[in-house]
Each structure stands twice: as C-alpha cells, then as structure tokens.
mmCIF file of the N, C-alpha and C atoms, coordinates in Angstrom:
data_MODEL
# 
_entry.id   MODEL 
# 
loop_
_atom_site.group_PDB 
_atom_site.id 
_atom_site.type_symbol 
_atom_site.label_atom_id 
_atom_site.label_alt_id 
_atom_site.label_comp_id 
_atom_site.label_asym_id 
_atom_site.label_entity_id 
_atom_site.label_seq_id 
_atom_site.pdbx_PDB_ins_code 
_atom_site.Cartn_x 
_atom_site.Cartn_y 
_atom_site.Cartn_z 
_atom_site.occupancy 
_atom_site.B_iso_or_equiv 
_atom_site.pdbx_formal_charge 
_atom_site.auth_seq_id 
_atom_site.auth_comp_id 
_atom_site.auth_asym_id 
_atom_site.auth_atom_id 
_atom_site.pdbx_PDB_model_num 
ATOM 1   N N  . UNK A 1 1  ? 90.521 195.283 133.355 1.00 0.00 ? 1  UNK A N  1 
ATOM 2   C CA . UNK A 1 1  ? 88.994 194.416 133.403 1.00 0.00 ? 1  UNK A CA 1 
ATOM 3   C C  . UNK A 1 1  ? 88.812 194.791 135.028 1.00 0.00 ? 1  UNK A C  1 
ATOM 4   N N  . UNK A 1 2  ? 87.416 195.522 135.291 1.00 0.00 ? 2  UNK A N  1 
ATOM 5   C CA . UNK A 1 2  ? 86.405 195.438 136.238 1.00 0.00 ? 2  UNK A CA 1 
ATOM 6   C C  . UNK A 1 2  ? 85.861 195.029 136.796 1.00 0.00 ? 2  UNK A C  1 
ATOM 7   N N  . UNK A 1 3  ? 86.177 194.524 137.939 1.00 0.00 ? 3  UNK A N  1 
ATOM 8   C CA . UNK A 1 3  ? 85.185 193.607 138.514 1.00 0.00 ? 3  UNK A CA 1 
ATOM 9   C C  . UNK A 1 3  ? 83.643 194.362 139.373 1.00 0.00 ? 3  UNK A C  1 
ATOM 10  N N  . UNK A 1 4  ? 82.751 193.804 138.524 1.00 0.00 ? 4  UNK A N  1 
ATOM 11  C CA . UNK A 1 4  ? 81.177 194.731 139.505 1.00 0.00 ? 4  UNK A CA 1 
ATOM 12  C C  . UNK A 1 4  ? 81.065 194.011 140.202 1.00 0.00 ? 4  UNK A C  1 
ATOM 13  N N  . UNK A 1 5  ? 80.333 194.800 141.757 1.00 0.00 ? 5  UNK A N  1 
ATOM 14  C CA . UNK A 1 5  ? 80.189 194.170 142.289 1.00 0.00 ? 5  UNK A CA 1 
ATOM 15  C C  . UNK A 1 5  ? 78.614 193.840 142.259 1.00 0.00 ? 5  UNK A C  1 
ATOM 16  N N  . UNK A 1 6  ? 77.915 193.361 143.122 1.00 0.00 ? 6  UNK A N  1 
ATOM 17  C CA . UNK A 1 6  ? 76.587 192.882 143.134 1.00 0.00 ? 6  UNK A CA 1 
ATOM 18  C C  . UNK A 1 6  ? 75.402 193.831 143.484 1.00 0.00 ? 6  UNK A C  1 
ATOM 19  N N  . UNK A 1 7  ? 74.562 193.847 142.774 1.00 0.00 ? 7  UNK A N  1 
ATOM 20  C CA . UNK A 1 7  ? 73.849 195.070 143.126 1.00 0.00 ? 7  UNK A CA 1 
ATOM 21  C C  . UNK A 1 7  ? 73.302 194.940 144.867 1.00 0.00 ? 7  UNK A C  1 
ATOM 22  N N  . UNK A 1 8  ? 73.087 196.075 145.430 1.00 0.00 ? 8  UNK A N  1 
ATOM 23  C CA . UNK A 1 8  ? 72.727 196.171 147.047 1.00 0.00 ? 8  UNK A CA 1 
ATOM 24  C C  . UNK A 1 8  ? 71.758 197.176 147.018 1.00 0.00 ? 8  UNK A C  1 
ATOM 25  N N  . UNK A 1 9  ? 70.450 197.112 147.955 1.00 0.00 ? 9  UNK A N  1 
ATOM 26  C CA . UNK A 1 9  ? 69.869 198.124 148.039 1.00 0.00 ? 9  UNK A CA 1 
ATOM 27  C C  . UNK A 1 9  ? 70.614 199.143 148.761 1.00 0.00 ? 9  UNK A C  1 
ATOM 28  N N  . UNK A 1 10 ? 69.811 200.814 148.032 1.00 0.00 ? 10 UNK A N  1 
ATOM 29  C CA . UNK A 1 10 ? 70.454 202.086 148.654 1.00 0.00 ? 10 UNK A CA 1 
ATOM 30  C C  . UNK A 1 10 ? 69.373 202.981 148.887 1.00 0.00 ? 10 UNK A C  1 
ATOM 31  N N  . UNK A 1 11 ? 69.230 203.807 149.403 1.00 0.00 ? 11 UNK A N  1 
ATOM 32  C CA . UNK A 1 11 ? 68.410 204.642 149.964 1.00 0.00 ? 11 UNK A CA 1 
ATOM 33  C C  . UNK A 1 11 ? 69.432 206.075 149.828 1.00 0.00 ? 11 UNK A C  1 
ATOM 34  N N  . UNK A 1 12 ? 69.072 206.757 148.867 1.00 0.00 ? 12 UNK A N  1 
ATOM 35  C CA . UNK A 1 12 ? 70.016 208.074 148.179 1.00 0.00 ? 12 UNK A CA 1 
ATOM 36  C C  . UNK A 1 12 ? 69.475 209.530 148.928 1.00 0.00 ? 12 UNK A C  1 
ATOM 37  N N  . UNK A 1 13 ? 70.075 209.665 149.642 1.00 0.00 ? 13 UNK A N  1 
ATOM 38  C CA . UNK A 1 13 ? 69.265 210.820 150.433 1.00 0.00 ? 13 UNK A CA 1 
ATOM 39  C C  . UNK A 1 13 ? 69.964 212.323 149.417 1.00 0.00 ? 13 UNK A C  1 
ATOM 40  N N  . UNK A 1 14 ? 69.393 213.635 149.898 1.00 0.00 ? 14 UNK A N  1 
ATOM 41  C CA . UNK A 1 14 ? 70.091 214.852 149.734 1.00 0.00 ? 14 UNK A CA 1 
ATOM 42  C C  . UNK A 1 14 ? 71.057 214.936 150.942 1.00 0.00 ? 14 UNK A C  1 
ATOM 43  N N  . UNK A 1 15 ? 71.966 216.138 150.755 1.00 0.00 ? 15 UNK A N  1 
ATOM 44  C CA . UNK A 1 15 ? 72.895 216.139 151.623 1.00 0.00 ? 15 UNK A CA 1 
ATOM 45  C C  . UNK A 1 15 ? 72.124 216.894 152.714 1.00 0.00 ? 15 UNK A C  1 
ATOM 46  N N  . UNK A 1 16 ? 72.519 216.332 154.404 1.00 0.00 ? 16 UNK A N  1 
ATOM 47  C CA . UNK A 1 16 ? 71.458 216.607 155.278 1.00 0.00 ? 16 UNK A CA 1 
ATOM 48  C C  . UNK A 1 16 ? 72.107 217.417 156.599 1.00 0.00 ? 16 UNK A C  1 
ATOM 49  N N  . UNK A 1 17 ? 71.466 218.593 157.310 1.00 0.00 ? 17 UNK A N  1 
ATOM 50  C CA . UNK A 1 17 ? 72.410 219.244 158.421 1.00 0.00 ? 17 UNK A CA 1 
ATOM 51  C C  . UNK A 1 17 ? 72.629 217.931 159.267 1.00 0.00 ? 17 UNK A C  1 
ATOM 52  N N  . UNK A 1 18 ? 72.844 218.068 160.433 1.00 0.00 ? 18 UNK A N  1 
ATOM 53  C CA . UNK A 1 18 ? 73.514 217.614 161.393 1.00 0.00 ? 18 UNK A CA 1 
ATOM 54  C C  . UNK A 1 18 ? 72.135 217.139 161.865 1.00 0.00 ? 18 UNK A C  1 
ATOM 55  N N  . UNK A 1 19 ? 71.704 218.318 162.459 1.00 0.00 ? 19 UNK A N  1 
ATOM 56  C CA . UNK A 1 19 ? 69.582 218.131 162.835 1.00 0.00 ? 19 UNK A CA 1 
ATOM 57  C C  . UNK A 1 19 ? 69.177 217.260 161.834 1.00 0.00 ? 19 UNK A C  1 
ATOM 58  N N  . UNK A 1 20 ? 68.778 217.582 160.533 1.00 0.00 ? 20 UNK A N  1 
ATOM 59  C CA . UNK A 1 20 ? 68.755 216.858 159.924 1.00 0.00 ? 20 UNK A CA 1 
ATOM 60  C C  . UNK A 1 20 ? 68.722 215.633 159.817 1.00 0.00 ? 20 UNK A C  1 
ATOM 61  N N  . UNK A 1 21 ? 69.733 214.898 159.668 1.00 0.00 ? 21 UNK A N  1 
ATOM 62  C CA . UNK A 1 21 ? 69.991 213.646 159.921 1.00 0.00 ? 21 UNK A CA 1 
ATOM 63  C C  . UNK A 1 21 ? 69.526 212.764 161.467 1.00 0.00 ? 21 UNK A C  1 
ATOM 64  N N  . UNK A 1 22 ? 69.765 213.724 162.598 1.00 0.00 ? 22 UNK A N  1 
ATOM 65  C CA . UNK A 1 22 ? 69.121 213.591 164.242 1.00 0.00 ? 22 UNK A CA 1 
ATOM 66  C C  . UNK A 1 22 ? 68.026 212.876 163.732 1.00 0.00 ? 22 UNK A C  1 
ATOM 67  N N  . UNK A 1 23 ? 66.961 214.042 163.532 1.00 0.00 ? 23 UNK A N  1 
ATOM 68  C CA . UNK A 1 23 ? 65.751 213.863 163.272 1.00 0.00 ? 23 UNK A CA 1 
ATOM 69  C C  . UNK A 1 23 ? 65.249 212.641 162.465 1.00 0.00 ? 23 UNK A C  1 
ATOM 70  N N  . UNK A 1 24 ? 65.489 212.278 161.524 1.00 0.00 ? 24 UNK A N  1 
ATOM 71  C CA . UNK A 1 24 ? 65.858 211.464 160.573 1.00 0.00 ? 24 UNK A CA 1 
ATOM 72  C C  . UNK A 1 24 ? 65.837 210.152 161.098 1.00 0.00 ? 24 UNK A C  1 
ATOM 73  N N  . UNK A 1 25 ? 66.725 209.732 161.714 1.00 0.00 ? 25 UNK A N  1 
ATOM 74  C CA . UNK A 1 25 ? 67.397 208.275 162.483 1.00 0.00 ? 25 UNK A CA 1 
ATOM 75  C C  . UNK A 1 25 ? 65.888 208.104 163.622 1.00 0.00 ? 25 UNK A C  1 
ATOM 76  N N  . UNK A 1 26 ? 66.041 209.635 164.050 1.00 0.00 ? 26 UNK A N  1 
ATOM 77  C CA . UNK A 1 26 ? 64.408 209.523 164.983 1.00 0.00 ? 26 UNK A CA 1 
ATOM 78  C C  . UNK A 1 26 ? 63.775 208.847 164.674 1.00 0.00 ? 26 UNK A C  1 
ATOM 79  N N  . UNK A 1 27 ? 62.875 208.989 163.595 1.00 0.00 ? 27 UNK A N  1 
ATOM 80  C CA . UNK A 1 27 ? 61.556 208.881 163.213 1.00 0.00 ? 27 UNK A CA 1 
ATOM 81  C C  . UNK A 1 27 ? 61.472 207.456 162.158 1.00 0.00 ? 27 UNK A C  1 
ATOM 82  N N  . UNK A 1 28 ? 63.023 206.928 161.962 1.00 0.00 ? 28 UNK A N  1 
ATOM 83  C CA . UNK A 1 28 ? 63.574 205.647 160.954 1.00 0.00 ? 28 UNK A CA 1 
ATOM 84  C C  . UNK A 1 28 ? 62.961 204.335 162.391 1.00 0.00 ? 28 UNK A C  1 
ATOM 85  N N  . UNK A 1 29 ? 63.911 205.176 163.743 1.00 0.00 ? 29 UNK A N  1 
ATOM 86  C CA . UNK A 1 29 ? 64.103 204.412 164.577 1.00 0.00 ? 29 UNK A CA 1 
ATOM 87  C C  . UNK A 1 29 ? 62.364 203.809 165.161 1.00 0.00 ? 29 UNK A C  1 
ATOM 88  N N  . UNK A 1 30 ? 61.984 205.097 165.156 1.00 0.00 ? 30 UNK A N  1 
ATOM 89  C CA . UNK A 1 30 ? 60.488 205.130 165.692 1.00 0.00 ? 30 UNK A CA 1 
ATOM 90  C C  . UNK A 1 30 ? 59.466 204.804 164.690 1.00 0.00 ? 30 UNK A C  1 
ATOM 91  N N  . UNK A 1 31 ? 59.588 204.476 163.273 1.00 0.00 ? 31 UNK A N  1 
ATOM 92  C CA . UNK A 1 31 ? 58.919 203.598 162.137 1.00 0.00 ? 31 UNK A CA 1 
ATOM 93  C C  . UNK A 1 31 ? 59.290 202.095 162.688 1.00 0.00 ? 31 UNK A C  1 
ATOM 94  N N  . UNK A 1 32 ? 60.828 201.782 163.018 1.00 0.00 ? 32 UNK A N  1 
ATOM 95  C CA . UNK A 1 32 ? 60.633 200.518 163.412 1.00 0.00 ? 32 UNK A CA 1 
ATOM 96  C C  . UNK A 1 32 ? 60.014 199.753 164.245 1.00 0.00 ? 32 UNK A C  1 
ATOM 97  N N  . UNK A 1 33 ? 60.459 200.555 165.211 1.00 0.00 ? 33 UNK A N  1 
ATOM 98  C CA . UNK A 1 33 ? 59.594 199.910 166.630 1.00 0.00 ? 33 UNK A CA 1 
ATOM 99  C C  . UNK A 1 33 ? 58.658 199.903 166.528 1.00 0.00 ? 33 UNK A C  1 
ATOM 100 N N  . UNK A 1 34 ? 57.618 200.833 166.046 1.00 0.00 ? 34 UNK A N  1 
ATOM 101 C CA . UNK A 1 34 ? 55.959 200.770 165.627 1.00 0.00 ? 34 UNK A CA 1 
ATOM 102 C C  . UNK A 1 34 ? 55.599 199.527 164.826 1.00 0.00 ? 34 UNK A C  1 
ATOM 103 N N  . UNK A 1 35 ? 56.263 199.181 163.639 1.00 0.00 ? 35 UNK A N  1 
ATOM 104 C CA . UNK A 1 35 ? 56.646 197.659 163.018 1.00 0.00 ? 35 UNK A CA 1 
ATOM 105 C C  . UNK A 1 35 ? 56.408 196.505 164.091 1.00 0.00 ? 35 UNK A C  1 
ATOM 106 N N  . UNK A 1 36 ? 57.743 196.524 164.559 1.00 0.00 ? 36 UNK A N  1 
ATOM 107 C CA . UNK A 1 36 ? 57.289 195.175 165.793 1.00 0.00 ? 36 UNK A CA 1 
ATOM 108 C C  . UNK A 1 36 ? 56.643 195.564 166.112 1.00 0.00 ? 36 UNK A C  1 
ATOM 109 N N  . UNK A 1 37 ? 56.002 196.478 166.692 1.00 0.00 ? 37 UNK A N  1 
ATOM 110 C CA . UNK A 1 37 ? 54.296 196.386 168.049 1.00 0.00 ? 37 UNK A CA 1 
ATOM 111 C C  . UNK A 1 37 ? 53.560 196.019 166.718 1.00 0.00 ? 37 UNK A C  1 
ATOM 112 N N  . UNK A 1 38 ? 53.183 196.103 165.359 1.00 0.00 ? 38 UNK A N  1 
ATOM 113 C CA . UNK A 1 38 ? 52.278 195.672 165.277 1.00 0.00 ? 38 UNK A CA 1 
ATOM 114 C C  . UNK A 1 38 ? 52.439 194.076 164.351 1.00 0.00 ? 38 UNK A C  1 
ATOM 115 N N  . UNK A 1 39 ? 53.468 194.153 164.169 1.00 0.00 ? 39 UNK A N  1 
ATOM 116 C CA . UNK A 1 39 ? 54.126 192.083 163.479 1.00 0.00 ? 39 UNK A CA 1 
ATOM 117 C C  . UNK A 1 39 ? 54.527 192.216 164.006 1.00 0.00 ? 39 UNK A C  1 
ATOM 118 N N  . UNK A 1 40 ? 55.134 192.072 165.622 1.00 0.00 ? 40 UNK A N  1 
ATOM 119 C CA . UNK A 1 40 ? 56.313 191.429 166.064 1.00 0.00 ? 40 UNK A CA 1 
ATOM 120 C C  . UNK A 1 40 ? 55.987 189.322 166.122 1.00 0.00 ? 40 UNK A C  1 
ATOM 121 N N  . UNK A 1 41 ? 55.120 189.447 166.003 1.00 0.00 ? 41 UNK A N  1 
ATOM 122 C CA . UNK A 1 41 ? 54.431 188.308 166.118 1.00 0.00 ? 41 UNK A CA 1 
ATOM 123 C C  . UNK A 1 41 ? 54.882 187.224 164.700 1.00 0.00 ? 41 UNK A C  1 
ATOM 124 N N  . UNK A 1 42 ? 54.348 188.219 163.944 1.00 0.00 ? 42 UNK A N  1 
ATOM 125 C CA . UNK A 1 42 ? 54.331 187.290 162.907 1.00 0.00 ? 42 UNK A CA 1 
ATOM 126 C C  . UNK A 1 42 ? 55.903 187.684 161.966 1.00 0.00 ? 42 UNK A C  1 
ATOM 127 N N  . UNK A 1 43 ? 56.323 188.559 162.808 1.00 0.00 ? 43 UNK A N  1 
ATOM 128 C CA . UNK A 1 43 ? 58.128 188.673 161.883 1.00 0.00 ? 43 UNK A CA 1 
ATOM 129 C C  . UNK A 1 43 ? 58.570 187.732 162.548 1.00 0.00 ? 43 UNK A C  1 
ATOM 130 N N  . UNK A 1 44 ? 58.365 187.262 164.080 1.00 0.00 ? 44 UNK A N  1 
ATOM 131 C CA . UNK A 1 44 ? 59.387 186.121 164.727 1.00 0.00 ? 44 UNK A CA 1 
ATOM 132 C C  . UNK A 1 44 ? 59.223 184.532 164.512 1.00 0.00 ? 44 UNK A C  1 
ATOM 133 N N  . UNK A 1 45 ? 57.245 184.879 164.159 1.00 0.00 ? 45 UNK A N  1 
ATOM 134 C CA . UNK A 1 45 ? 57.271 183.341 163.226 1.00 0.00 ? 45 UNK A CA 1 
ATOM 135 C C  . UNK A 1 45 ? 58.360 183.767 162.240 1.00 0.00 ? 45 UNK A C  1 
ATOM 136 N N  . UNK A 1 46 ? 58.058 183.940 161.087 1.00 0.00 ? 46 UNK A N  1 
ATOM 137 C CA . UNK A 1 46 ? 58.997 184.364 159.641 1.00 0.00 ? 46 UNK A CA 1 
ATOM 138 C C  . UNK A 1 46 ? 60.604 184.402 159.798 1.00 0.00 ? 46 UNK A C  1 
ATOM 139 N N  . UNK A 1 47 ? 60.702 184.740 161.092 1.00 0.00 ? 47 UNK A N  1 
ATOM 140 C CA . UNK A 1 47 ? 62.476 184.530 161.434 1.00 0.00 ? 47 UNK A CA 1 
ATOM 141 C C  . UNK A 1 47 ? 62.849 183.017 161.877 1.00 0.00 ? 47 UNK A C  1 
ATOM 142 N N  . UNK A 1 48 ? 61.961 182.442 162.870 1.00 0.00 ? 48 UNK A N  1 
ATOM 143 C CA . UNK A 1 48 ? 61.931 180.972 162.443 1.00 0.00 ? 48 UNK A CA 1 
ATOM 144 C C  . UNK A 1 48 ? 61.994 179.939 162.038 1.00 0.00 ? 48 UNK A C  1 
ATOM 145 N N  . UNK A 1 49 ? 60.617 179.928 161.085 1.00 0.00 ? 49 UNK A N  1 
ATOM 146 C CA . UNK A 1 49 ? 60.889 179.444 159.666 1.00 0.00 ? 49 UNK A CA 1 
ATOM 147 C C  . UNK A 1 49 ? 62.004 179.378 158.421 1.00 0.00 ? 49 UNK A C  1 
ATOM 148 N N  . UNK A 1 50 ? 62.344 181.033 158.186 1.00 0.00 ? 50 UNK A N  1 
ATOM 149 C CA . UNK A 1 50 ? 63.573 180.982 157.307 1.00 0.00 ? 50 UNK A CA 1 
ATOM 150 C C  . UNK A 1 50 ? 64.893 181.068 158.074 1.00 0.00 ? 50 UNK A C  1 
ATOM 151 N N  . UNK A 1 51 ? 65.081 180.866 159.429 1.00 0.00 ? 51 UNK A N  1 
ATOM 152 C CA . UNK A 1 51 ? 66.755 180.542 159.879 1.00 0.00 ? 51 UNK A CA 1 
ATOM 153 C C  . UNK A 1 51 ? 66.639 179.754 160.958 1.00 0.00 ? 51 UNK A C  1 
ATOM 154 N N  . UNK A 1 52 ? 65.714 178.978 161.381 1.00 0.00 ? 52 UNK A N  1 
ATOM 155 C CA . UNK A 1 52 ? 65.444 177.739 161.509 1.00 0.00 ? 52 UNK A CA 1 
ATOM 156 C C  . UNK A 1 52 ? 66.784 177.809 163.186 1.00 0.00 ? 52 UNK A C  1 
ATOM 157 N N  . UNK A 1 53 ? 67.944 177.637 162.306 1.00 0.00 ? 53 UNK A N  1 
ATOM 158 C CA . UNK A 1 53 ? 69.328 177.452 163.185 1.00 0.00 ? 53 UNK A CA 1 
ATOM 159 C C  . UNK A 1 53 ? 69.409 178.711 163.851 1.00 0.00 ? 53 UNK A C  1 
ATOM 160 N N  . UNK A 1 54 ? 69.185 179.588 164.279 1.00 0.00 ? 54 UNK A N  1 
ATOM 161 C CA . UNK A 1 54 ? 69.947 181.053 164.702 1.00 0.00 ? 54 UNK A CA 1 
ATOM 162 C C  . UNK A 1 54 ? 69.019 181.016 166.058 1.00 0.00 ? 54 UNK A C  1 
ATOM 163 N N  . UNK A 1 55 ? 68.959 181.085 167.268 1.00 0.00 ? 55 UNK A N  1 
ATOM 164 C CA . UNK A 1 55 ? 68.538 181.007 168.272 1.00 0.00 ? 55 UNK A CA 1 
ATOM 165 C C  . UNK A 1 55 ? 68.239 182.409 168.802 1.00 0.00 ? 55 UNK A C  1 
ATOM 166 N N  . UNK A 1 56 ? 66.792 182.264 168.868 1.00 0.00 ? 56 UNK A N  1 
ATOM 167 C CA . UNK A 1 56 ? 66.078 183.372 169.110 1.00 0.00 ? 56 UNK A CA 1 
ATOM 168 C C  . UNK A 1 56 ? 66.538 184.809 169.874 1.00 0.00 ? 56 UNK A C  1 
ATOM 169 N N  . UNK A 1 57 ? 66.388 186.136 169.925 1.00 0.00 ? 57 UNK A N  1 
ATOM 170 C CA . UNK A 1 57 ? 67.458 187.005 170.420 1.00 0.00 ? 57 UNK A CA 1 
ATOM 171 C C  . UNK A 1 57 ? 67.230 186.891 172.166 1.00 0.00 ? 57 UNK A C  1 
ATOM 172 N N  . UNK A 1 58 ? 68.516 187.384 173.275 1.00 0.00 ? 58 UNK A N  1 
ATOM 173 C CA . UNK A 1 58 ? 68.091 187.172 174.373 1.00 0.00 ? 58 UNK A CA 1 
ATOM 174 C C  . UNK A 1 58 ? 67.073 187.928 175.307 1.00 0.00 ? 58 UNK A C  1 
ATOM 175 N N  . UNK A 1 59 ? 66.348 188.731 174.644 1.00 0.00 ? 59 UNK A N  1 
ATOM 176 C CA . UNK A 1 59 ? 65.299 189.423 175.273 1.00 0.00 ? 59 UNK A CA 1 
ATOM 177 C C  . UNK A 1 59 ? 63.764 188.786 174.792 1.00 0.00 ? 59 UNK A C  1 
ATOM 178 N N  . UNK A 1 60 ? 64.085 187.591 174.478 1.00 0.00 ? 60 UNK A N  1 
ATOM 179 C CA . UNK A 1 60 ? 62.658 187.552 173.757 1.00 0.00 ? 60 UNK A CA 1 
ATOM 180 C C  . UNK A 1 60 ? 61.788 186.373 174.537 1.00 0.00 ? 60 UNK A C  1 
ATOM 181 N N  . UNK A 1 61 ? 60.878 186.581 175.151 1.00 0.00 ? 61 UNK A N  1 
ATOM 182 C CA . UNK A 1 61 ? 59.645 185.589 175.735 1.00 0.00 ? 61 UNK A CA 1 
ATOM 183 C C  . UNK A 1 61 ? 59.283 184.745 175.264 1.00 0.00 ? 61 UNK A C  1 
ATOM 184 N N  . UNK A 1 62 ? 60.004 183.451 175.308 1.00 0.00 ? 62 UNK A N  1 
ATOM 185 C CA . UNK A 1 62 ? 58.872 181.860 175.111 1.00 0.00 ? 62 UNK A CA 1 
ATOM 186 C C  . UNK A 1 62 ? 57.592 181.625 176.099 1.00 0.00 ? 62 UNK A C  1 
ATOM 187 N N  . UNK A 1 63 ? 57.148 181.563 175.394 1.00 0.00 ? 63 UNK A N  1 
ATOM 188 C CA . UNK A 1 63 ? 55.761 180.838 176.246 1.00 0.00 ? 63 UNK A CA 1 
ATOM 189 C C  . UNK A 1 63 ? 55.576 179.598 175.458 1.00 0.00 ? 63 UNK A C  1 
ATOM 190 N N  . UNK A 1 64 ? 56.165 179.276 174.550 1.00 0.00 ? 64 UNK A N  1 
ATOM 191 C CA . UNK A 1 64 ? 55.739 177.353 174.418 1.00 0.00 ? 64 UNK A CA 1 
ATOM 192 C C  . UNK A 1 64 ? 54.237 177.445 173.461 1.00 0.00 ? 64 UNK A C  1 
ATOM 193 N N  . UNK A 1 65 ? 53.740 176.150 173.704 1.00 0.00 ? 65 UNK A N  1 
ATOM 194 C CA . UNK A 1 65 ? 52.376 176.191 172.826 1.00 0.00 ? 65 UNK A CA 1 
ATOM 195 C C  . UNK A 1 65 ? 51.370 176.422 174.013 1.00 0.00 ? 65 UNK A C  1 
ATOM 196 N N  . UNK A 1 66 ? 51.782 177.030 175.343 1.00 0.00 ? 66 UNK A N  1 
ATOM 197 C CA . UNK A 1 66 ? 50.480 176.987 176.312 1.00 0.00 ? 66 UNK A CA 1 
ATOM 198 C C  . UNK A 1 66 ? 49.624 178.233 175.577 1.00 0.00 ? 66 UNK A C  1 
ATOM 199 N N  . UNK A 1 67 ? 48.349 178.128 175.748 1.00 0.00 ? 67 UNK A N  1 
ATOM 200 C CA . UNK A 1 67 ? 47.070 179.521 175.519 1.00 0.00 ? 67 UNK A CA 1 
ATOM 201 C C  . UNK A 1 67 ? 47.180 180.488 176.678 1.00 0.00 ? 67 UNK A C  1 
ATOM 202 N N  . UNK A 1 68 ? 46.840 181.353 176.568 1.00 0.00 ? 68 UNK A N  1 
ATOM 203 C CA . UNK A 1 68 ? 46.723 182.542 177.571 1.00 0.00 ? 68 UNK A CA 1 
ATOM 204 C C  . UNK A 1 68 ? 46.377 182.314 178.024 1.00 0.00 ? 68 UNK A C  1 
ATOM 205 N N  . UNK A 1 69 ? 45.461 181.491 178.456 1.00 0.00 ? 69 UNK A N  1 
ATOM 206 C CA . UNK A 1 69 ? 44.723 181.096 180.094 1.00 0.00 ? 69 UNK A CA 1 
ATOM 207 C C  . UNK A 1 69 ? 45.725 180.280 180.966 1.00 0.00 ? 69 UNK A C  1 
ATOM 208 N N  . UNK A 1 70 ? 46.673 179.475 180.479 1.00 0.00 ? 70 UNK A N  1 
ATOM 209 C CA . UNK A 1 70 ? 47.166 178.379 181.037 1.00 0.00 ? 70 UNK A CA 1 
ATOM 210 C C  . UNK A 1 70 ? 48.361 179.098 181.000 1.00 0.00 ? 70 UNK A C  1 
ATOM 211 N N  . UNK A 1 71 ? 48.930 180.589 181.272 1.00 0.00 ? 71 UNK A N  1 
ATOM 212 C CA . UNK A 1 71 ? 49.958 181.503 182.062 1.00 0.00 ? 71 UNK A CA 1 
ATOM 213 C C  . UNK A 1 71 ? 48.842 182.173 182.782 1.00 0.00 ? 71 UNK A C  1 
ATOM 214 N N  . UNK A 1 72 ? 50.231 181.964 183.889 1.00 0.00 ? 72 UNK A N  1 
ATOM 215 C CA . UNK A 1 72 ? 49.807 182.642 185.219 1.00 0.00 ? 72 UNK A CA 1 
ATOM 216 C C  . UNK A 1 72 ? 50.989 183.915 185.573 1.00 0.00 ? 72 UNK A C  1 
ATOM 217 N N  . UNK A 1 73 ? 51.638 184.124 184.705 1.00 0.00 ? 73 UNK A N  1 
ATOM 218 C CA . UNK A 1 73 ? 52.639 185.422 185.016 1.00 0.00 ? 73 UNK A CA 1 
ATOM 219 C C  . UNK A 1 73 ? 53.888 184.698 185.981 1.00 0.00 ? 73 UNK A C  1 
ATOM 220 N N  . UNK A 1 74 ? 53.352 183.819 186.833 1.00 0.00 ? 74 UNK A N  1 
ATOM 221 C CA . UNK A 1 74 ? 55.250 183.194 187.623 1.00 0.00 ? 74 UNK A CA 1 
ATOM 222 C C  . UNK A 1 74 ? 55.834 182.659 186.139 1.00 0.00 ? 74 UNK A C  1 
ATOM 223 N N  . UNK A 1 75 ? 55.367 181.413 185.231 1.00 0.00 ? 75 UNK A N  1 
ATOM 224 C CA . UNK A 1 75 ? 55.876 180.814 184.580 1.00 0.00 ? 75 UNK A CA 1 
ATOM 225 C C  . UNK A 1 75 ? 57.016 181.893 183.846 1.00 0.00 ? 75 UNK A C  1 
ATOM 226 N N  . UNK A 1 76 ? 56.659 183.264 183.289 1.00 0.00 ? 76 UNK A N  1 
ATOM 227 C CA . UNK A 1 76 ? 57.608 183.536 182.707 1.00 0.00 ? 76 UNK A CA 1 
ATOM 228 C C  . UNK A 1 76 ? 58.966 184.149 183.474 1.00 0.00 ? 76 UNK A C  1 
ATOM 229 N N  . UNK A 1 77 ? 58.762 183.664 184.412 1.00 0.00 ? 77 UNK A N  1 
ATOM 230 C CA . UNK A 1 77 ? 60.218 184.566 185.019 1.00 0.00 ? 77 UNK A CA 1 
ATOM 231 C C  . UNK A 1 77 ? 61.047 183.702 185.524 1.00 0.00 ? 77 UNK A C  1 
# 
C-alpha cells in the first residue's frame, strides 16, 4: 500500500536555460520586494496576529504606539 503525501503548492515551469532561470529568479525577487514596499505594514500586522509568539525580524524597526510627530529620529537608534 502506497502512502500519499498531503498536497502542496507547486509551480510547473518549462525547462529553462541558465540565463532564463537567472532572469526569472531576479524577476521574482523584485516582485517580492515591491509587494513588501507596498504592503509591508499590513503584512507585518498580519504576521503579528497570526504568529504572536514569533519575534519580529532582526532588521525590523519598532516605533511603538507613538504618532509620527512624536518621533524625532534619535529614538530609533
């Protein structure tokens, strides 16, 4: 009897040359960066709600509940 693995997300790509694979990876990295730039705050809020026990990433900046006019730049570093 064969044990079936649970289904998982897949993307089926045609055979690519090295150059095509490199360009595809660059495109995907740029797309991910653009999504984070456009929606990073919303993504961070979601991750905080979905995984409350996970620490924020090491490069995250926490400004707390202060309004932007209460930030004077020196408090961030």
